N, C-alpha and C positions, 0 to 999 in steps of 0.2 A: 504493500500500500504506500510505501515511501518512494517508489521509483517515479521519476519525473513524469513519464507518460501517464501513469496511473493517477498520480495526484492531480494532473491537469484534467483528466477525464472525470475524476470524482468532483472536482470543482465545477465543471460544466454540468454534471448530473445534479449537483446541489443547487445550482442556479435554476435549472429546469424545474426542480421540485419546488423551489421558492415561487417560481412563476405559476405553478399550479396550486398555490395556496398552502403548501406544506413547508413552512419556513424553518430554518435552523437545522436541517438535516445535512450532515456532512458525508455519511456513507449509507449504503443500503441497510447496514446493520441498524443504524439509527431508525430507519423507516420501519423495520420489523419490530422495533421496540416502542415505537411511537403510540401504537394503539393496543389495548388489551386484546388478547386472543381468548375467545370463549369457545368451549366445546359446543358443537352444533353449527348453526348458521353464522357466517361472518357478519359483523355489523356493517352498516352502510359506510362508516368511516374506514373500516378495515378494507373494504372493497375499493373505496376511492383512492386510498393511499397505494394499494397494490397496483391498480390500473395506472395511476400516475407514475409509479416507479418503473413499471415495464415500459411505458411510453418514453420516459426520460432515458432509460437504458438504451432503447433503440435510437433515439435522437442523438445521443452523445457517443454511441458506440462503446460504452463503458465495458460491456461484457467482452467484446472482442479485444479491446486494448488490454484489459486486465489479464485475460487468458494468454495473450501473446507475451506479455511481459513476465507473467508467472512461469510460463513454459520455458522462456529463454533463461530465466533464473535457475529453474530446476535442471535444465539440460546442462548448464554450466557446472552446477553442483555435482551432478552425476559424473561428468567428465573429470572433475577435480578429484573425486573419491572413487574412481573406477577400480583402482587397485584393491580397495577394501570391499567393494561391492561384488566384483567378479566371483570370488570364492563363495559368497552367499548365494549368488545366482546358480552356481554349479551345484551346490548342496540342495537347493530348492528343486532344481531340474531333476536331480537324481531321485529325490523323494517323490516327486510327481510320477516319474517313470516307474519306480518301484511300486507305488500304489496302483498304477494302471496295470502293471504286470500281475499283481495279486488279485486285482478285480477281473482279470481275464481280458484286458484290452490291449 
């Protein structure tokens, strides 16, 4: 959430939400916590904020930006730690193969 592209998209999303009457929200997590969630039917306020949130995510491209930046970050971390991760992948692969063999696959 601190990467520049994500903070920019979050700021645009926040402005969009302000424009739709949902002021003071800085992240989608804030929107989720803005209204109480009751078991059963959602309240009109809950529906309104959810519709506004989806619209603002589409208008700002927030989901695409966040996904792209998060993926880039995770790919870099995996590459950085590949030496420690490869043995784990090998063990997991062997365990899956052994389970499949025992199950007759």
